[in-house]
C-alpha positions as CSV (number, residue, x, y, z in Angstrom):
1,M,5.8,34.1,34.0
2,Q,4.6,31.5,31.5
3,L,5.8,31.6,27.9
4,Q,3.2,31.2,25.3
5,T,4.2,29.7,22.0
6,A,2.3,29.9,18.8
7,P,0.9,26.5,17.7
8,G,3.0,25.0,15.0
9,P,1.6,23.4,11.9
10,T,-0.4,20.3,12.5
11,T,0.8,17.1,10.9
12,T,-0.5,13.7,11.4
13,A,2.1,11.1,12.2
14,P,1.7,7.6,10.9
15,A,0.0,5.3,13.4
16,T,2.8,2.7,13.1
17,S,6.6,2.7,12.6
18,F,8.3,1.2,9.5
19,A,9.8,-1.6,11.7
20,S,6.3,-2.4,13.0
21,M,4.8,-2.4,9.5
22,V,7.6,-4.7,8.2
23,E,7.0,-7.1,11.2
24,Q,3.3,-7.2,10.4
25,V,4.0,-8.0,6.8
26,R,6.6,-10.6,7.9
27,Y,4.0,-12.2,10.1
28,N,1.2,-12.1,7.5
29,G,3.4,-13.5,4.8
30,A,5.3,-15.9,6.9
31,Y,8.6,-14.6,5.6
32,A,11.7,-16.1,7.1
33,T,13.7,-12.9,7.5
34,R,13.0,-9.2,8.1
35,Q,15.1,-8.4,5.0
36,R,12.7,-10.5,2.8
37,A,9.7,-8.7,4.3
38,E,11.4,-5.3,3.6
39,E,12.0,-6.3,0.0
40,V,8.4,-7.3,-0.5
41,V,7.1,-4.0,1.2
42,S,9.3,-1.9,-1.1
43,A,8.4,-3.7,-4.3
44,V,4.6,-3.8,-3.6
45,L,4.5,-0.1,-2.4
46,A,6.4,1.0,-5.5
47,A,4.0,-0.9,-7.7
48,L,1.0,0.7,-5.9
49,G,2.6,4.1,-6.3
50,R,2.4,3.7,-10.0
51,R,-1.4,3.1,-9.8
52,I,-2.9,5.7,-7.3
53,T,-3.3,9.4,-8.1
54,G,-4.9,12.5,-6.7
55,E,-5.8,13.2,-3.1
56,E,-6.0,9.5,-2.3
57,R,-2.3,9.3,-3.2
58,V,-1.4,12.1,-0.8
59,E,-3.6,10.8,2.0
60,L,-2.3,7.3,1.7
61,A,1.3,8.5,1.8
62,S,0.5,10.4,5.0
63,C,-0.9,7.2,6.6
64,L,2.3,5.2,5.9
65,P,5.5,5.2,7.9
66,R,8.0,7.7,6.4
67,E,10.2,5.0,4.9
68,A,7.2,3.2,3.3
69,A,5.8,6.4,2.0
70,R,9.1,7.0,0.2
71,F,8.8,3.8,-1.7
72,F,5.2,4.6,-2.6
73,A,5.6,8.3,-3.5
74,A,8.9,7.9,-5.4
75,Q,6.9,6.4,-8.3
76,I,5.3,8.4,-11.1
77,P,1.7,7.2,-11.6
78,E,1.3,5.5,-15.0
79,T,-1.6,6.3,-17.3
80,G,-4.0,3.7,-18.4
81,T,-5.9,1.2,-16.4
82,M,-4.6,-2.1,-15.0
83,T,-6.8,-4.7,-13.4
84,G,-5.8,-6.2,-10.1
85,W,-4.6,-9.4,-11.9
86,A,-2.6,-7.3,-14.4
87,F,-1.1,-5.5,-11.4
88,V,0.1,-8.8,-10.0
89,R,1.4,-10.0,-13.4
90,D,3.3,-6.7,-13.9
91,L,4.9,-6.9,-10.5
92,A,5.9,-10.5,-11.0
93,S,7.6,-9.6,-14.3
94,R,9.4,-6.7,-12.6
95,T,10.6,-8.8,-9.6
96,G,11.2,-12.1,-11.3
97,G,8.7,-13.8,-9.0
98,T,6.1,-16.4,-9.9
99,L,2.5,-15.3,-10.1
100,A,1.5,-17.3,-7.0
101,T,4.4,-15.9,-4.9
102,T,3.8,-12.3,-6.1
103,R,0.0,-12.6,-5.4
104,W,1.0,-13.8,-1.9
105,D,3.4,-10.9,-1.5
106,V,0.8,-8.3,-2.7
107,G,-1.8,-9.6,-0.2
108,S,0.7,-9.6,2.6
109,V,1.6,-6.0,2.1
110,L,-1.8,-4.5,1.0
111,S,-3.7,-6.1,4.0
112,V,-1.4,-4.0,6.3
113,V,-1.8,-0.9,4.0
114,A,-5.6,-1.4,4.3
115,R,-5.4,-1.3,8.1
116,L,-3.2,1.8,8.0
117,A,-5.4,3.6,5.5
118,G,-8.7,2.9,7.3
119,P,-12.0,2.0,5.7
120,D,-13.0,5.4,4.3
121,L,-9.7,6.1,2.5
122,L,-9.6,2.5,1.3
123,D,-13.1,2.8,-0.2
124,R,-12.0,5.9,-2.1
125,I,-8.8,4.2,-3.3
126,L,-10.7,1.2,-4.5
127,A,-13.3,3.4,-6.3
128,Q,-10.4,4.9,-8.2
129,L,-8.9,1.5,-9.3
130,P,-10.3,-0.9,-11.8
131,S,-11.7,-4.3,-10.8
132,G,-9.7,-6.9,-9.0
133,Y,-8.0,-4.7,-6.4
134,A,-10.4,-5.2,-3.5
135,I,-9.3,-8.8,-3.0
136,L,-5.7,-7.7,-3.0
137,F,-6.4,-5.5,0.0
138,G,-8.2,-8.3,1.7
139,R,-11.8,-7.3,0.8
140,A,-14.5,-9.0,-1.1
141,E,-15.3,-7.4,-4.4
142,L,-19.0,-7.4,-5.2
143,V,-19.8,-7.7,-8.8
144,Q,-23.2,-6.9,-10.2
145,A,-24.7,-9.9,-12.2
146,A,-25.3,-9.2,-15.9
């Protein structure tokens, strides 16, 4: 006799583990230690969590490893717009880093986030954000000439 079980709720597991994500960021950013890469991941994801709202926020959190999603989702989205450059400046002021180092950190993390999110979700996230974010995710930003 074969037991039949009712199907449980379907959930999508992130495609990568937190350890793998941190190693990708460590490699991209050429960080000397895993600890430094983890610090960068947590700071950048927390800053991103203050910028993204709606369904895109929920979908992005579900694409991230559980630990990374916690950094991201623990933040309350802020009102008002912030360009990509202002995002980098704000994060630099919060972490005490230089603008150049913070820009490097942001790119190192968001390039991995872009791969985890996939092109369709990333398109929707970028449509929600003001100018200057595409380059942070490793994409060219096309601007219409005036």
